[in-house]
TIRO-2110 file (N, C-alpha, C; in Angstrom, 1 decimal):
// TIRO-2110
243.6, -105.6, -108.2, N, 1, A
243.2, -104.8, -109.4, CA, 1, A
243.6, -105.6, -110.7, C, 1, A
242.7, -105.7, -111.6, N, 2, A
243.0, -106.5, -112.8, CA, 2, A
244.1, -105.9, -113.6, C, 2, A
244.7, -106.8, -114.4, N, 3, A
245.9, -106.4, -115.2, CA, 3, A
245.4, -105.5, -116.4, C, 3, A
246.2, -104.5, -116.7, N, 4, A
245.8, -103.6, -117.8, CA, 4, A
246.0, -104.3, -119.2, C, 4, A
244.9, -104.4, -120.0, N, 5, A
245.0, -105.0, -121.3, CA, 5, A
245.4, -104.0, -122.3, C, 5, A
246.5, -104.2, -123.0, N, 6, A
247.0, -103.3, -124.0, CA, 6, A
246.8, -103.9, -125.4, C, 6, A
246.1, -103.2, -126.2, N, 7, A
245.8, -103.6, -127.6, CA, 7, A
246.7, -102.7, -128.5, C, 7, A
247.4, -103.3, -129.3, N, 8, A
248.3, -102.5, -130.3, CA, 8, A
247.6, -102.4, -131.6, C, 8, A
246.5, -103.0, -131.8, N, 9, A
245.8, -103.0, -133.1, CA, 9, A
244.3, -102.7, -132.8, C, 9, A
243.8, -101.6, -133.3, N, 10, A
242.4, -101.3, -133.1, CA, 10, A
241.9, -100.8, -134.5, C, 10, A
241.2, -101.8, -135.2, N, 11, A
240.8, -101.5, -136.6, CA, 11, A
239.9, -100.2, -136.7, C, 11, A
239.0, -100.0, -135.7, N, 12, A
238.1, -98.9, -135.8, CA, 12, A
238.9, -97.6, -135.7, C, 12, A
239.8, -97.6, -134.8, N, 13, A
240.7, -96.4, -134.6, CA, 13, A
241.4, -96.1, -135.9, C, 13, A
242.0, -97.1, -136.5, N, 14, A
242.7, -97.0, -137.7, CA, 14, A
241.8, -96.5, -138.9, C, 14, A
240.6, -96.9, -138.9, N, 15, A
239.6, -96.4, -139.9, CA, 15, A
239.4, -95.0, -139.7, C, 15, A
239.2, -94.5, -138.4, N, 16, A
238.9, -93.1, -138.2, CA, 16, A
240.1, -92.3, -138.5, C, 16, A
241.3, -92.8, -138.2, N, 17, A
242.5, -92.0, -138.4, CA, 17, A
242.9, -91.9, -139.9, C, 17, A
242.4, -92.8, -140.7, N, 18, A
242.9, -92.9, -142.1, CA, 18, A
242.7, -91.5, -142.8, C, 18, A
241.7, -90.8, -142.6, N, 19, A
241.5, -89.5, -143.3, CA, 19, A
242.3, -88.4, -142.8, C, 19, A
242.9, -88.6, -141.6, N, 20, A
243.7, -87.5, -141.0, CA, 20, A
245.2, -87.7, -141.0, C, 20, A
245.7, -88.9, -141.3, N, 21, A
247.1, -89.2, -141.2, CA, 21, A
248.0, -88.2, -142.0, C, 21, A
247.6, -87.9, -143.2, N, 22, A
248.4, -86.9, -144.0, CA, 22, A
248.3, -85.5, -143.4, C, 22, A
247.2, -85.1, -142.9, N, 23, A
247.0, -83.8, -142.3, CA, 23, A
247.8, -83.7, -141.0, C, 23, A
247.8, -84.7, -140.2, N, 24, A
248.6, -84.7, -139.0, CA, 24, A
250.1, -84.7, -139.3, C, 24, A
250.5, -85.4, -140.3, N, 25, A
251.9, -85.4, -140.8, CA, 25, A
252.8, -86.1, -139.8, C, 25, A
254.0, -85.4, -139.6, N, 26, A
255.0, -86.0, -138.8, CA, 26, A
254.6, -86.2, -137.3, C, 26, A
253.6, -85.6, -136.9, N, 27, A
253.1, -85.8, -135.5, CA, 27, A
252.2, -87.0, -135.4, C, 27, A
251.9, -87.6, -136.5, N, 28, A
250.9, -88.7, -136.5, CA, 28, A
251.3, -89.9, -135.5, C, 28, A
252.6, -90.4, -135.6, N, 29, A
252.9, -91.5, -134.7, CA, 29, A
252.8, -91.2, -133.3, C, 29, A
253.2, -90.0, -132.9, N, 30, A
253.0, -89.6, -131.5, CA, 30, A
251.6, -89.4, -131.1, C, 30, A
250.7, -88.8, -131.9, N, 31, A
249.3, -88.7, -131.6, CA, 31, A
248.6, -90.0, -131.6, C, 31, A
249.0, -90.9, -132.5, N, 32, A
248.4, -92.2, -132.5, CA, 32, A
248.7, -93.0, -131.2, C, 32, A
250.0, -92.9, -130.8, N, 33, A
250.4, -93.5, -129.6, CA, 33, A
249.7, -93.0, -128.4, C, 33, A
249.5, -91.6, -128.4, N, 34, A
248.8, -91.0, -127.3, CA, 34, A
247.3, -91.5, -127.2, C, 34, A
246.7, -91.6, -128.4, N, 35, A
245.3, -92.1, -128.4, CA, 35, A
245.2, -93.5, -127.9, C, 35, A
246.1, -94.3, -128.4, N, 36, A
246.1, -95.7, -128.0, CA, 36, A
246.3, -95.8, -126.5, C, 36, A
247.2, -95.1, -125.9, N, 37, A
247.5, -95.1, -124.5, CA, 37, A
246.3, -94.6, -123.7, C, 37, A
245.6, -93.5, -124.1, N, 38, A
244.5, -93.1, -123.4, CA, 38, A
243.3, -94.0, -123.5, C, 38, A
243.1, -94.7, -124.7, N, 39, A
242.1, -95.7, -124.8, CA, 39, A
242.3, -96.8, -123.8, C, 39, A
243.6, -97.2, -123.8, N, 40, A
243.9, -98.4, -122.9, CA, 40, A
243.5, -98.1, -121.4, C, 40, A
243.9, -96.9, -120.9, N, 41, A
243.5, -96.5, -119.6, CA, 41, A
242.0, -96.4, -119.4, C, 41, A
241.3, -95.7, -120.3, N, 42, A
239.9, -95.5, -120.2, CA, 42, A
239.2, -96.9, -120.2, C, 42, A
239.6, -97.8, -121.1, N, 43, A
239.0, -99.1, -121.1, CA, 43, A
239.2, -99.9, -119.8, C, 43, A
240.4, -99.7, -119.3, N, 44, A
240.8, -100.4, -118.0, CA, 44, A
239.9, -99.9, -116.9, C, 44, A
239.7, -98.6, -116.8, N, 45, A
238.8, -98.1, -115.7, CA, 45, A
237.3, -98.3, -116.0, C, 45, A
237.0, -98.7, -117.2, N, 46, A
235.6, -99.0, -117.5, CA, 46, A
235.4, -100.6, -117.4, C, 46, A
236.4, -101.2, -116.9, N, 47, A
236.4, -102.7, -116.7, CA, 47, A
236.4, -103.4, -118.1, C, 47, A
237.0, -102.8, -119.1, N, 48, A
237.1, -103.4, -120.4, CA, 48, A
235.7, -103.8, -121.0, C, 48, A
234.7, -103.0, -120.7, N, 49, A
233.4, -103.3, -121.1, CA, 49, A
233.3, -103.1, -122.6, C, 49, A
233.1, -104.1, -123.4, N, 50, A
233.0, -104.1, -124.8, CA, 50, A
232.0, -103.1, -125.3, C, 50, A
230.9, -103.0, -124.6, N, 51, A
229.8, -102.1, -125.1, CA, 51, A
230.2, -100.6, -125.2, C, 51, A
231.3, -100.3, -124.5, N, 52, A
231.8, -98.9, -124.6, CA, 52, A
233.0, -98.7, -125.5, C, 52, A
233.5, -99.7, -126.0, N, 53, A
234.8, -99.7, -126.7, CA, 53, A
234.8, -98.7, -127.9, C, 53, A
233.8, -98.9, -128.8, N, 54, A
233.8, -98.0, -130.0, CA, 54, A
233.6, -96.5, -129.7, C, 54, A
232.8, -96.3, -128.7, N, 55, A
232.5, -94.9, -128.2, CA, 55, A
233.8, -94.3, -127.7, C, 55, A
234.5, -95.0, -126.8, N, 56, A
235.8, -94.6, -126.3, CA, 56, A
236.8, -94.4, -127.4, C, 56, A
236.9, -95.3, -128.3, N, 57, A
237.9, -95.2, -129.4, CA, 57, A
237.6, -93.9, -130.2, C, 57, A
236.4, -93.7, -130.6, N, 58, A
236.0, -92.5, -131.3, CA, 58, A
236.3, -91.2, -130.5, C, 58, A
235.9, -91.2, -129.3, N, 59, A
236.2, -90.0, -128.5, CA, 59, A
237.7, -89.7, -128.4, C, 59, A
238.5, -90.7, -128.2, N, 60, A
239.9, -90.4, -128.1, CA, 60, A
240.6, -90.1, -129.5, C, 60, A
240.1, -90.6, -130.5, N, 61, A
240.7, -90.3, -131.9, CA, 61, A
240.5, -88.8, -132.1, C, 61, A
239.3, -88.3, -131.8, N, 62, A
238.9, -86.9, -132.1, CA, 62, A
239.2, -85.9, -131.0, C, 62, A
239.6, -86.3, -129.8, N, 63, A
239.7, -85.4, -128.6, CA, 63, A
240.7, -84.3, -128.8, C, 63, A
241.8, -84.5, -129.5, N, 64, A
242.8, -83.4, -129.8, CA, 64, A
243.0, -83.1, -131.3, C, 64, A
242.2, -83.7, -132.1, N, 65, A
242.4, -83.6, -133.6, CA, 65, A
242.4, -82.1, -134.1, C, 65, A
241.7, -81.3, -133.3, N, 66, A
241.6, -79.8, -133.7, CA, 66, A
243.0, -79.1, -133.7, C, 66, A
243.9, -79.7, -133.0, N, 67, A
245.3, -79.1, -133.1, CA, 67, A
245.8, -79.1, -134.5, C, 67, A
245.4, -80.1, -135.3, N, 68, A
245.8, -80.1, -136.7, CA, 68, A
244.8, -79.6, -137.7, C, 68, A
243.5, -79.9, -137.4, N, 69, A
242.5, -79.4, -138.3, CA, 69, A
242.2, -77.9, -138.3, C, 69, A
242.4, -77.3, -137.1, N, 70, A
242.3, -75.8, -137.0, CA, 70, A
243.6, -75.1, -136.8, C, 70, A
244.7, -75.8, -136.7, N, 71, A
246.0, -75.3, -136.6, CA, 71, A
246.2, -74.3, -135.4, C, 71, A
245.5, -74.6, -134.3, N, 72, A
245.7, -73.8, -133.1, CA, 72, A
245.4, -74.6, -131.9, C, 72, A
246.0, -74.1, -130.8, N, 73, A
245.8, -74.8, -129.5, CA, 73, A
244.3, -74.6, -129.0, C, 73, A
243.8, -73.4, -129.2, N, 74, A
242.5, -73.0, -128.7, CA, 74, A
241.4, -73.4, -129.7, C, 74, A
241.2, -74.7, -129.8, N, 75, A
240.3, -75.2, -130.9, CA, 75, A
238.9, -75.5, -130.4, C, 75, A
238.7, -75.4, -129.1, N, 76, A
237.4, -75.7, -128.6, CA, 76, A
236.5, -74.5, -128.9, C, 76, A
END
């Protein structure tokens, strides 16, 4: 199995996060780390296919953001 490639800088992710950092507040570092971790695993299982990277990044930035934007766990 190929080695897992870990990226600690993802400019597109940071651009998407920029408007939510203040809203997420003290939870931001933890959520950011969670997003980076899930992107890492998703990309690994997709074979690090560059053509999917931006879609995966966007999906994981927004996947739990409702916890802060709607202030509740049942945000779906």
